[in-house]
All heavy atoms as TSV, in Angstrom:
chain	resi	resn	atom	element	x	y	z
A	1	MET	N	N	9.633	32.100	13.736
A	1	MET	CA	C	9.320	30.815	13.121
A	1	MET	C	C	9.977	29.693	13.913
A	1	MET	O	O	11.012	29.880	14.524
A	1	MET	CB	C	9.862	30.761	11.693
A	1	MET	CG	C	9.100	31.563	10.714
A	1	MET	SD	S	9.333	30.899	9.083
A	1	MET	CE	C	7.973	31.693	8.323
A	2	SER	N	N	9.337	28.531	13.860
A	2	SER	CA	C	9.928	27.378	14.513
A	2	SER	C	C	11.147	26.920	13.714
A	2	SER	O	O	11.556	27.559	12.758
A	2	SER	CB	C	8.892	26.268	14.648
A	2	SER	OG	O	8.448	25.881	13.362
A	3	ASN	N	N	11.666	25.805	14.086
A	3	ASN	CA	C	12.895	25.297	13.479
A	3	ASN	C	C	12.622	24.777	12.066
A	3	ASN	O	O	12.421	23.591	11.860
A	3	ASN	CB	C	13.455	24.192	14.372
A	3	ASN	CG	C	14.864	23.842	14.022
A	3	ASN	OD1	O	15.524	24.548	13.278
A	3	ASN	ND2	N	15.324	22.735	14.565
A	4	THR	N	N	12.605	25.672	11.076
A	4	THR	CA	C	12.333	25.276	9.694
A	4	THR	C	C	13.533	25.565	8.815
A	4	THR	O	O	14.417	26.358	9.167
A	4	THR	CB	C	11.111	26.022	9.118
A	4	THR	OG1	O	11.381	27.421	9.110
A	4	THR	CG2	C	9.858	25.734	9.928
A	5	ARG	N	N	13.529	24.922	7.677
A	5	ARG	CA	C	14.529	25.160	6.635
A	5	ARG	C	C	13.785	25.287	5.314
A	5	ARG	O	O	12.622	24.909	5.202
A	5	ARG	CB	C	15.486	23.979	6.520
A	5	ARG	CG	C	16.379	23.805	7.691
A	5	ARG	CD	C	17.317	22.661	7.435
A	5	ARG	NE	N	18.466	22.809	8.304
A	5	ARG	CZ	C	19.467	21.987	8.338
A	5	ARG	NH1	N	19.480	20.923	7.561
A	5	ARG	NH2	N	20.487	22.184	9.146
A	6	ILE	N	N	14.481	25.746	4.310
A	6	ILE	CA	C	13.901	25.781	2.970
A	6	ILE	C	C	14.470	24.595	2.210
A	6	ILE	O	O	15.688	24.437	2.092
A	6	ILE	CB	C	14.203	27.103	2.251
A	6	ILE	CG1	C	13.548	28.247	3.024
A	6	ILE	CG2	C	13.700	27.047	0.801
A	6	ILE	CD1	C	13.851	29.612	2.475
A	7	TYR	N	N	13.569	23.733	1.727
A	7	TYR	CA	C	13.958	22.538	0.984
A	7	TYR	C	C	13.661	22.722	-0.486
A	7	TYR	O	O	12.673	23.356	-0.857
A	7	TYR	CB	C	13.181	21.313	1.498
A	7	TYR	CG	C	13.561	20.925	2.900
A	7	TYR	CD1	C	12.873	21.431	3.995
A	7	TYR	CD2	C	14.630	20.073	3.141
A	7	TYR	CE1	C	13.222	21.089	5.287
A	7	TYR	CE2	C	14.989	19.717	4.433
A	7	TYR	CZ	C	14.281	20.226	5.497
A	7	TYR	OH	O	14.631	19.888	6.780
A	8	LEU	N	N	14.533	22.164	-1.314
A	8	LEU	CA	C	14.308	22.109	-2.753
A	8	LEU	C	C	13.634	20.777	-3.034
A	8	LEU	O	O	14.228	19.719	-2.800
A	8	LEU	CB	C	15.623	22.203	-3.523
A	8	LEU	CG	C	15.544	21.979	-5.031
A	8	LEU	CD1	C	14.662	23.032	-5.681
A	8	LEU	CD2	C	16.933	21.987	-5.630
A	9	VAL	N	N	12.384	20.817	-3.497
A	9	VAL	CA	C	11.638	19.604	-3.815
A	9	VAL	C	C	11.624	19.474	-5.330
A	9	VAL	O	O	11.100	20.342	-6.027
A	9	VAL	CB	C	10.208	19.659	-3.240
A	9	VAL	CG1	C	9.457	18.381	-3.584
A	9	VAL	CG2	C	10.250	19.879	-1.733
A	10	SER	N	N	12.213	18.389	-5.837
A	10	SER	CA	C	12.308	18.153	-7.277
A	10	SER	C	C	11.488	16.936	-7.654
A	10	SER	O	O	11.420	15.972	-6.896
A	10	SER	CB	C	13.769	17.906	-7.673
A	10	SER	OG	O	14.579	18.977	-7.270
A	11	SER	N	N	10.883	16.980	-8.827
A	11	SER	CA	C	10.112	15.833	-9.296
A	11	SER	C	C	10.817	15.185	-10.477
A	11	SER	O	O	11.768	15.744	-11.024
A	11	SER	CB	C	8.697	16.259	-9.684
A	11	SER	OG	O	8.748	17.070	-10.821
A	12	VAL	N	N	10.330	14.012	-10.869
A	12	VAL	CA	C	10.966	13.289	-11.969
A	12	VAL	C	C	10.847	14.029	-13.298
A	12	VAL	O	O	11.645	13.793	-14.198
A	12	VAL	CB	C	10.414	11.853	-12.115
A	12	VAL	CG1	C	10.767	11.018	-10.911
A	12	VAL	CG2	C	8.915	11.866	-12.330
A	13	ASN	N	N	9.880	14.932	-13.426
A	13	ASN	CA	C	9.771	15.705	-14.663
A	13	ASN	C	C	10.615	16.978	-14.592
A	13	ASN	O	O	10.462	17.874	-15.394
A	13	ASN	CB	C	8.311	16.031	-14.993
A	13	ASN	CG	C	7.683	17.002	-14.015
A	13	ASN	OD1	O	8.324	17.466	-13.072
A	13	ASN	ND2	N	6.421	17.305	-14.222
A	14	GLU	N	N	11.488	17.033	-13.601
A	14	GLU	CA	C	12.482	18.095	-13.412
A	14	GLU	C	C	11.905	19.428	-12.956
A	14	GLU	O	O	12.593	20.439	-12.996
A	14	GLU	CB	C	13.347	18.259	-14.662
A	14	GLU	CG	C	14.134	17.004	-15.009
A	14	GLU	CD	C	15.075	17.188	-16.175
A	14	GLU	OE1	O	15.403	18.328	-16.525
A	14	GLU	OE2	O	15.480	16.160	-16.736
A	15	SER	N	N	10.638	19.468	-12.511
A	15	SER	CA	C	10.133	20.707	-11.926
A	15	SER	C	C	10.731	20.857	-10.534
A	15	SER	O	O	11.058	19.869	-9.873
A	15	SER	CB	C	8.599	20.711	-11.873
A	15	SER	OG	O	8.140	19.763	-10.944
A	16	LYS	N	N	10.911	22.075	-10.094
A	16	LYS	CA	C	11.534	22.357	-8.804
A	16	LYS	C	C	10.681	23.352	-8.030
A	16	LYS	O	O	10.135	24.276	-8.607
A	16	LYS	CB	C	12.936	22.915	-8.992
A	16	LYS	CG	C	13.891	21.943	-9.654
A	16	LYS	CD	C	15.267	22.542	-9.773
A	16	LYS	CE	C	16.289	21.696	-10.474
A	16	LYS	NZ	N	16.087	20.315	-10.633
A	17	ARG	N	N	10.571	23.135	-6.705
A	17	ARG	CA	C	9.848	24.065	-5.837
A	17	ARG	C	C	10.646	24.259	-4.566
A	17	ARG	O	O	11.269	23.333	-4.063
A	17	ARG	CB	C	8.467	23.505	-5.499
A	17	ARG	CG	C	7.553	23.491	-6.718
A	17	ARG	CD	C	6.244	22.830	-6.467
A	17	ARG	NE	N	5.431	23.525	-5.464
A	17	ARG	CZ	C	4.181	23.201	-5.211
A	17	ARG	NH1	N	3.599	22.214	-5.866
A	17	ARG	NH2	N	3.495	23.849	-4.283
A	18	LEU	N	N	10.630	25.485	-4.050
A	18	LEU	CA	C	11.241	25.795	-2.765
A	18	LEU	C	C	10.140	25.784	-1.708
A	18	LEU	O	O	9.142	26.491	-1.841
A	18	LEU	CB	C	11.927	27.157	-2.805
A	18	LEU	CG	C	13.120	27.264	-3.751
A	18	LEU	CD1	C	13.573	28.716	-3.858
A	18	LEU	CD2	C	14.257	26.388	-3.268
A	19	VAL	N	N	10.322	24.984	-0.657
A	19	VAL	CA	C	9.282	24.815	0.349
A	19	VAL	C	C	9.897	24.973	1.735
A	19	VAL	O	O	10.872	24.301	2.069
A	19	VAL	CB	C	8.636	23.415	0.236
A	19	VAL	CG1	C	7.573	23.231	1.304
A	19	VAL	CG2	C	8.050	23.206	-1.159
A	20	ARG	N	N	9.323	25.862	2.551
A	20	ARG	CA	C	9.762	25.997	3.941
A	20	ARG	C	C	9.039	24.933	4.756
A	20	ARG	O	O	7.817	24.859	4.753
A	20	ARG	CB	C	9.443	27.382	4.495
A	20	ARG	CG	C	9.964	27.595	5.901
A	20	ARG	CD	C	9.601	28.958	6.462
A	20	ARG	NE	N	9.943	30.059	5.578
A	20	ARG	CZ	C	11.151	30.647	5.526
A	20	ARG	NH1	N	12.122	30.220	6.293
A	20	ARG	NH2	N	11.359	31.653	4.697
A	21	ALA	N	N	9.805	24.082	5.451
A	21	ALA	CA	C	9.218	22.985	6.219
A	21	ALA	C	C	10.153	22.598	7.360
A	21	ALA	O	O	11.328	22.986	7.375
A	21	ALA	CB	C	8.976	21.787	5.308
A	22	THR	N	N	9.614	21.810	8.292
A	22	THR	CA	C	10.434	21.373	9.420
A	22	THR	C	C	11.294	20.167	9.084
A	22	THR	O	O	12.281	19.903	9.771
A	22	THR	CB	C	9.554	21.022	10.645
A	22	THR	OG1	O	8.603	20.045	10.255
A	22	THR	CG2	C	8.843	22.259	11.168
A	23	ASN	N	N	10.935	19.430	8.022
A	23	ASN	CA	C	11.752	18.282	7.602
A	23	ASN	C	C	11.450	17.965	6.136
A	23	ASN	O	O	10.447	18.446	5.585
A	23	ASN	CB	C	11.496	17.067	8.509
A	23	ASN	CG	C	10.043	16.663	8.540
A	23	ASN	OD1	O	9.461	16.345	7.506
A	23	ASN	ND2	N	9.446	16.691	9.724
A	24	PRO	N	N	12.289	17.159	5.483
A	24	PRO	CA	C	12.074	16.860	4.067
A	24	PRO	C	C	10.734	16.178	3.778
A	24	PRO	O	O	10.094	16.473	2.776
A	24	PRO	CB	C	13.232	15.923	3.711
A	24	PRO	CG	C	14.277	16.182	4.734
A	24	PRO	CD	C	13.549	16.577	5.978
A	25	ALA	N	N	10.291	15.276	4.666
A	25	ALA	CA	C	9.021	14.588	4.438
A	25	ALA	C	C	7.857	15.572	4.404
A	25	ALA	O	O	6.949	15.446	3.586
A	25	ALA	CB	C	8.795	13.524	5.509
A	26	GLN	N	N	7.883	16.563	5.291
A	26	GLN	CA	C	6.815	17.566	5.306
A	26	GLN	C	C	6.834	18.367	4.005
A	26	GLN	O	O	5.779	18.677	3.448
A	26	GLN	CB	C	6.989	18.493	6.506
A	26	GLN	CG	C	5.880	19.516	6.624
A	26	GLN	CD	C	6.123	20.507	7.749
A	26	GLN	OE1	O	7.242	20.977	7.939
A	26	GLN	NE2	N	5.079	20.823	8.497
A	27	ALA	N	N	8.002	18.686	3.493
A	27	ALA	CA	C	8.112	19.430	2.237
A	27	ALA	C	C	7.550	18.620	1.072
A	27	ALA	O	O	6.808	19.146	0.236
A	27	ALA	CB	C	9.571	19.806	1.976
A	28	VAL	N	N	7.875	17.334	1.029
A	28	VAL	CA	C	7.376	16.477	-0.048
A	28	VAL	C	C	5.861	16.325	0.051
A	28	VAL	O	O	5.150	16.394	-0.951
A	28	VAL	CB	C	8.082	15.099	-0.016
A	28	VAL	CG1	C	7.406	14.110	-0.953
A	28	VAL	CG2	C	9.554	15.259	-0.379
A	29	ARG	N	N	5.332	16.124	1.260
A	29	ARG	CA	C	3.875	16.012	1.434
A	29	ARG	C	C	3.162	17.265	0.963
A	29	ARG	O	O	2.106	17.204	0.336
A	29	ARG	CB	C	3.526	15.746	2.906
A	29	ARG	CG	C	3.678	14.309	3.322
A	29	ARG	CD	C	3.048	14.057	4.683
A	29	ARG	NE	N	3.519	14.961	5.721
A	29	ARG	CZ	C	4.575	14.740	6.502
A	29	ARG	NH1	N	5.297	13.648	6.351
A	29	ARG	NH2	N	4.927	15.610	7.424
A	30	HIS	N	N	3.750	18.423	1.248
A	30	HIS	CA	C	3.146	19.687	0.833
A	30	HIS	C	C	3.007	19.746	-0.685
A	30	HIS	O	O	1.950	20.109	-1.213
A	30	HIS	CB	C	4.005	20.856	1.339
A	30	HIS	CG	C	3.567	22.181	0.808
A	30	HIS	ND1	N	2.497	22.860	1.330
A	30	HIS	CD2	C	4.047	22.928	-0.222
A	30	HIS	CE1	C	2.345	23.991	0.646
A	30	HIS	NE2	N	3.270	24.050	-0.300
A	31	VAL	N	N	4.056	19.373	-1.388
A	31	VAL	CA	C	4.030	19.402	-2.856
A	31	VAL	C	C	3.095	18.315	-3.392
A	31	VAL	O	O	2.294	18.563	-4.284
A	31	VAL	CB	C	5.449	19.241	-3.426
A	31	VAL	CG1	C	5.423	19.066	-4.935
A	31	VAL	CG2	C	6.302	20.452	-3.048
A	32	ALA	N	N	3.172	17.122	-2.827
A	32	ALA	CA	C	2.352	16.013	-3.307
A	32	ALA	C	C	0.867	16.309	-3.144
A	32	ALA	O	O	0.060	15.977	-4.016
A	32	ALA	CB	C	2.721	14.732	-2.567
A	33	ARG	N	N	0.499	16.921	-2.032
A	33	ARG	CA	C	-0.916	17.223	-1.768
A	33	ARG	C	C	-1.496	18.110	-2.868
A	33	ARG	O	O	-2.663	17.990	-3.227
A	33	ARG	CB	C	-1.042	17.898	-0.402
A	33	ARG	CG	C	-2.434	18.077	0.079
A	33	ARG	CD	C	-2.551	18.597	1.512
A	33	ARG	NE	N	-1.439	19.374	2.003
A	33	ARG	CZ	C	-0.635	18.988	3.006
A	33	ARG	NH1	N	-0.824	17.850	3.612
A	33	ARG	NH2	N	0.364	19.750	3.398
A	34	ALA	N	N	-0.680	18.978	-3.443
A	34	ALA	CA	C	-1.156	19.884	-4.492
A	34	ALA	C	C	-1.176	19.226	-5.874
A	34	ALA	O	O	-1.855	19.718	-6.772
A	34	ALA	CB	C	-0.262	21.122	-4.536
A	35	GLU	N	N	-0.457	18.123	-6.042
A	35	GLU	CA	C	-0.315	17.542	-7.372
A	35	GLU	C	C	-0.860	16.132	-7.527
A	35	GLU	O	O	-1.004	15.659	-8.646
A	35	GLU	CB	C	1.166	17.542	-7.770
A	35	GLU	CG	C	1.746	18.943	-7.859
A	35	GLU	CD	C	3.187	18.955	-8.316
A	35	GLU	OE1	O	3.683	17.925	-8.783
A	35	GLU	OE2	O	3.810	20.019	-8.197
A	36	ILE	N	N	-1.155	15.457	-6.430
A	36	ILE	CA	C	-1.532	14.050	-6.503
A	36	ILE	C	C	-2.817	13.823	-5.720
A	36	ILE	O	O	-3.006	14.377	-4.643
A	36	ILE	CB	C	-0.412	13.161	-5.915
A	36	ILE	CG1	C	0.882	13.339	-6.706
A	36	ILE	CG2	C	-0.828	11.705	-5.890
A	36	ILE	CD1	C	2.072	12.680	-6.066
A	37	THR	N	N	-3.696	12.993	-6.267
A	37	THR	CA	C	-4.885	12.574	-5.549
A	37	THR	C	C	-4.947	11.049	-5.561
A	37	THR	O	O	-4.314	10.397	-6.393
A	37	THR	CB	C	-6.177	13.131	-6.188
A	37	THR	OG1	O	-6.302	12.590	-7.504
A	37	THR	CG2	C	-6.172	14.638	-6.237
A	38	ALA	N	N	-5.718	10.479	-4.662
A	38	ALA	CA	C	-5.915	9.029	-4.628
A	38	ALA	C	C	-7.378	8.745	-4.314
A	38	ALA	O	O	-7.988	9.434	-3.497
A	38	ALA	CB	C	-5.018	8.397	-3.571
A	39	SER	N	N	-7.918	7.742	-4.978
A	39	SER	CA	C	-9.286	7.302	-4.724
A	39	SER	C	C	-9.357	5.817	-5.049
A	39	SER	O	O	-8.485	5.274	-5.735
A	39	SER	CB	C	-10.279	8.097	-5.578
A	39	SER	OG	O	-10.009	7.913	-6.950
A	40	VAL	N	N	-10.389	5.163	-4.573
A	40	VAL	CA	C	-10.577	3.742	-4.858
A	40	VAL	C	C	-10.873	3.584	-6.346
A	40	VAL	O	O	-11.692	4.315	-6.908
A	40	VAL	CB	C	-11.730	3.166	-4.013
A	40	VAL	CG1	C	-12.000	1.716	-4.384
A	40	VAL	CG2	C	-11.422	3.305	-2.532
A	41	ALA	N	N	-10.187	2.637	-6.986
A	41	ALA	CA	C	-10.386	2.396	-8.421
A	41	ALA	C	C	-11.759	1.784	-8.654
A	41	ALA	O	O	-12.168	0.865	-7.949
A	41	ALA	CB	C	-9.312	1.461	-8.949
A	42	SER	N	N	-12.445	2.299	-9.654
A	42	SER	CA	C	-13.754	1.735	-10.023
A	42	SER	C	C	-13.531	0.515	-10.924
A	42	SER	O	O	-12.419	0.276	-11.416
A	42	SER	CB	C	-14.583	2.775	-10.776
A	42	SER	OG	O	-14.019	3.007	-12.060
A	43	GLN	N	N	-14.581	-0.244	-11.154
A	43	GLN	CA	C	-14.488	-1.380	-12.067
A	43	GLN	C	C	-14.089	-0.908	-13.470
A	43	GLN	O	O	-13.284	-1.549	-14.134
A	43	GLN	CB	C	-15.829	-2.134	-12.129
A	43	GLN	CG	C	-16.160	-2.872	-10.856
A	43	GLN	CD	C	-15.167	-3.982	-10.567
A	43	GLN	OE1	O	-14.843	-4.777	-11.439
A	43	GLN	NE2	N	-14.678	-4.025	-9.342
A	44	ASP	N	N	-14.624	0.220	-13.903
A	44	ASP	CA	C	-14.260	0.765	-15.213
A	44	ASP	C	C	-12.782	1.147	-15.260
A	44	ASP	O	O	-12.115	0.931	-16.273
A	44	ASP	CB	C	-15.125	1.975	-15.558
A	44	ASP	CG	C	-16.552	1.594	-15.913
A	44	ASP	OD1	O	-16.794	0.416	-16.271
A	44	ASP	OD2	O	-17.427	2.479	-15.838
A	45	ASP	N	N	-12.269	1.728	-14.163
A	45	ASP	CA	C	-10.839	2.064	-14.105
A	45	ASP	C	C	-9.998	0.812	-14.280
A	45	ASP	O	O	-9.020	0.796	-15.045
A	45	ASP	CB	C	-10.478	2.706	-12.756
A	45	ASP	CG	C	-11.118	4.059	-12.542
A	45	ASP	OD1	O	-11.369	4.780	-13.531
A	45	ASP	OD2	O	-11.355	4.411	-11.360
A	46	LEU	N	N	-10.364	-0.261	-13.572
A	46	LEU	CA	C	-9.609	-1.513	-13.645
A	46	LEU	C	C	-9.650	-2.105	-15.050
A	46	LEU	O	O	-8.619	-2.517	-15.589
A	46	LEU	CB	C	-10.145	-2.513	-12.625
A	46	LEU	CG	C	-9.939	-2.121	-11.164
A	46	LEU	CD1	C	-10.695	-3.078	-10.251
A	46	LEU	CD2	C	-8.470	-2.074	-10.804
A	47	VAL	N	N	-10.828	-2.138	-15.648
A	47	VAL	CA	C	-10.970	-2.688	-17.002
A	47	VAL	C	C	-10.115	-1.892	-17.987
A	47	VAL	O	O	-9.455	-2.455	-18.852
A	47	VAL	CB	C	-12.456	-2.701	-17.433
A	47	VAL	CG1	C	-12.607	-2.984	-18.920
A	47	VAL	CG2	C	-13.235	-3.712	-16.601
A	48	THR	N	N	-10.108	-0.583	-17.841
A	48	THR	CA	C	-9.362	0.281	-18.763
A	48	THR	C	C	-7.849	0.193	-18.553
A	48	THR	O	O	-7.090	0.119	-19.512
A	48	THR	CB	C	-9.816	1.746	-18.586
A	48	THR	OG1	O	-11.220	1.827	-18.838
A	48	THR	CG2	C	-9.070	2.671	-19.530
A	49	LEU	N	N	-7.416	0.183	-17.302
A	49	LEU	CA	C	-5.988	0.328	-17.020
A	49	LEU	C	C	-5.207	-0.973	-16.850
A	49	LEU	O	O	-3.995	-1.002	-17.099
A	49	LEU	CB	C	-5.797	1.205	-15.780
A	49	LEU	CG	C	-6.289	2.637	-15.925
A	49	LEU	CD1	C	-6.189	3.374	-14.600
A	49	LEU	CD2	C	-5.504	3.370	-17.005
A	50	LEU	N	N	-5.832	-2.048	-16.419
A	50	LEU	CA	C	-5.085	-3.282	-16.165
A	50	LEU	C	C	-4.328	-3.824	-17.380
A	50	LEU	O	O	-3.244	-4.370	-17.214
A	50	LEU	CB	C	-5.984	-4.361	-15.570
A	50	LEU	CG	C	-6.139	-4.272	-14.056
A	50	LEU	CD1	C	-7.126	-5.312	-13.554
A	50	LEU	CD2	C	-4.806	-4.418	-13.348
A	51	PRO	N	N	-4.833	-3.682	-18.600
A	51	PRO	CA	C	-4.049	-4.194	-19.734
A	51	PRO	C	C	-2.704	-3.489	-19.924
A	51	PRO	O	O	-1.764	-4.062	-20.469
A	51	PRO	CB	C	-4.958	-3.949	-20.942
A	51	PRO	CG	C	-6.339	-3.898	-20.367
A	51	PRO	CD	C	-6.173	-3.264	-19.014
A	52	THR	N	N	-2.585	-2.261	-19.453
A	52	THR	CA	C	-1.354	-1.501	-19.699
A	52	THR	C	C	-0.638	-1.036	-18.431
A	52	THR	O	O	0.440	-0.457	-18.523
A	52	THR	CB	C	-1.658	-0.253	-20.551
A	52	THR	OG1	O	-2.652	0.534	-19.883
A	52	THR	CG2	C	-2.162	-0.649	-21.934
A	53	HIS	N	N	-1.223	-1.267	-17.257
A	53	HIS	CA	C	-0.622	-0.810	-16.002
A	53	HIS	C	C	-0.539	-1.960	-15.009
A	53	HIS	O	O	-1.507	-2.701	-14.837
A	53	HIS	CB	C	-1.467	0.307	-15.367
A	53	HIS	CG	C	-1.474	1.571	-16.146
A	53	HIS	ND1	N	-2.142	1.706	-17.339
A	53	HIS	CD2	C	-0.892	2.758	-15.898
A	53	HIS	CE1	C	-1.971	2.935	-17.797
A	53	HIS	NE2	N	-1.223	3.594	-16.945
A	54	LYS	N	N	0.602	-2.094	-14.356
A	54	LYS	CA	C	0.706	-3.119	-13.316
A	54	LYS	C	C	0.185	-2.540	-12.002
A	54	LYS	O	O	0.172	-1.320	-11.801
A	54	LYS	CB	C	2.151	-3.579	-13.148
A	54	LYS	CG	C	3.077	-2.522	-12.583
A	54	LYS	CD	C	4.467	-3.063	-12.371
A	54	LYS	CE	C	5.330	-1.983	-11.716
A	54	LYS	NZ	N	6.592	-2.467	-11.286
A	55	ILE	N	N	-0.237	-3.407	-11.107
A	55	ILE	CA	C	-0.662	-2.975	-9.785
A	55	ILE	C	C	0.587	-2.903	-8.907
A	55	ILE	O	O	1.326	-3.882	-8.783
A	55	ILE	CB	C	-1.695	-3.942	-9.182
A	55	ILE	CG1	C	-2.955	-3.934	-10.052
A	55	ILE	CG2	C	-2.005	-3.555	-7.742
A	55	ILE	CD1	C	-4.000	-4.938	-9.630
A	56	GLU	N	N	0.831	-1.740	-8.339
A	56	GLU	CA	C	2.001	-1.529	-7.495
A	56	GLU	C	C	1.640	-1.811	-6.039
A	56	GLU	O	O	0.542	-1.494	-5.605
A	56	GLU	CB	C	2.490	-0.084	-7.628
A	56	GLU	CG	C	2.830	0.289	-9.049
A	56	GLU	CD	C	3.206	1.757	-9.189
A	56	GLU	OE1	O	3.832	2.305	-8.265
A	56	GLU	OE2	O	2.848	2.339	-10.220
A	57	ASP	N	N	2.565	-2.405	-5.290
A	57	ASP	CA	C	2.333	-2.716	-3.884
A	57	ASP	C	C	3.014	-1.654	-3.026
A	57	ASP	O	O	4.228	-1.641	-2.881
A	57	ASP	CB	C	2.876	-4.106	-3.562
A	57	ASP	CG	C	2.537	-4.557	-2.161
A	57	ASP	OD1	O	1.990	-3.754	-1.372
A	57	ASP	OD2	O	2.830	-5.719	-1.843
A	58	ALA	N	N	2.214	-0.759	-2.453
A	58	ALA	CA	C	2.756	0.337	-1.649
A	58	ALA	C	C	3.375	-0.155	-0.354
A	58	ALA	O	O	4.189	0.546	0.250
A	58	ALA	CB	C	1.664	1.360	-1.349
A	59	SER	N	N	3.032	-1.358	0.087
A	59	SER	CA	C	3.591	-1.872	1.333
A	59	SER	C	C	4.901	-2.618	1.112
A	59	SER	O	O	5.515	-3.089	2.065
A	59	SER	CB	C	2.586	-2.798	2.026
A	59	SER	OG	O	2.322	-3.922	1.208
A	60	ALA	N	N	5.347	-2.720	-0.124
A	60	ALA	CA	C	6.612	-3.392	-0.431
A	60	ALA	C	C	7.766	-2.661	0.241
A	60	ALA	O	O	7.795	-1.426	0.279
A	60	ALA	CB	C	6.837	-3.477	-1.936
A	61	ALA	N	N	8.714	-3.385	0.763
A	61	ALA	CA	C	9.833	-2.803	1.507
A	61	ALA	C	C	10.714	-1.917	0.641
A	61	ALA	O	O	11.210	-0.901	1.080
A	61	ALA	CB	C	10.660	-3.903	2.144
A	62	ASN	N	N	10.910	-2.310	-0.604
A	62	ASN	CA	C	11.808	-1.562	-1.477
A	62	ASN	C	C	11.128	-1.320	-2.811
A	62	ASN	O	O	11.004	-2.220	-3.613
A	62	ASN	CB	C	13.120	-2.334	-1.667
A	62	ASN	CG	C	14.162	-1.540	-2.410
A	62	ASN	OD1	O	13.922	-0.396	-2.795
A	62	ASN	ND2	N	15.310	-2.130	-2.622
A	63	ASP	N	N	10.688	-0.079	-3.067
A	63	ASP	CA	C	10.002	0.250	-4.316
A	63	ASP	C	C	10.946	0.472	-5.475
A	63	ASP	O	O	10.535	0.514	-6.615
A	63	ASP	CB	C	9.142	1.509	-4.130
A	63	ASP	CG	C	7.958	1.241	-3.241
A	63	ASP	OD1	O	7.506	0.099	-3.153
A	63	ASP	OD2	O	7.482	2.220	-2.632
A	64	VAL	N	N	12.242	0.653	-5.195
A	64	VAL	CA	C	13.218	0.919	-6.256
A	64	VAL	C	C	13.892	-0.386	-6.639
A	64	VAL	O	O	14.423	-1.102	-5.793
A	64	VAL	CB	C	14.273	1.948	-5.787
A	64	VAL	CG1	C	15.287	2.205	-6.871
A	64	VAL	CG2	C	13.596	3.233	-5.334
A	65	GLU	N	N	13.885	-0.711	-7.925
A	65	GLU	CA	C	14.525	-1.928	-8.383
A	65	GLU	C	C	16.029	-1.754	-8.413
A	65	GLU	O	O	16.548	-0.701	-8.759
A	65	GLU	CB	C	14.033	-2.296	-9.781
A	65	GLU	CG	C	12.571	-2.685	-9.818
A	65	GLU	CD	C	12.122	-3.081	-11.198
A	65	GLU	OE1	O	13.001	-3.352	-12.049
A	65	GLU	OE2	O	10.906	-3.130	-11.433
A	66	SER	N	N	16.750	-2.793	-8.059
A	66	SER	CA	C	18.216	-2.751	-8.099
A	66	SER	C	C	18.679	-2.886	-9.528
A	66	SER	O	O	18.090	-3.591	-10.335
A	66	SER	CB	C	18.801	-3.909	-7.278
A	66	SER	OG	O	18.336	-3.819	-5.955
A	67	GLU	N	N	19.766	-2.203	-9.841
A	67	GLU	CA	C	20.306	-2.286	-11.201
A	67	GLU	C	C	21.453	-3.259	-11.241
A	67	GLU	O	O	22.092	-3.559	-10.314
A	67	GLU	CB	C	20.775	-0.911	-11.663
A	67	GLU	CG	C	19.616	0.008	-11.883
A	67	GLU	CD	C	20.049	1.353	-12.436
A	67	GLU	OE1	O	21.155	1.454	-12.982
A	67	GLU	OE2	O	19.284	2.294	-12.346
């Protein structure tokens, strides 16, 4: 095997997975690919979700709010 390690990937709902990868980002991508999808929001999606969901800016420099 190439230069890999086993990473513990944890989610906010406290699930844990052991993933063999070359770096932490690769391990997270592996888990995310199995659990998350993305598609362009339809007009119906926007009408339904905008009253209760804010639009997040993925290009923002810091996604974590300071306490």
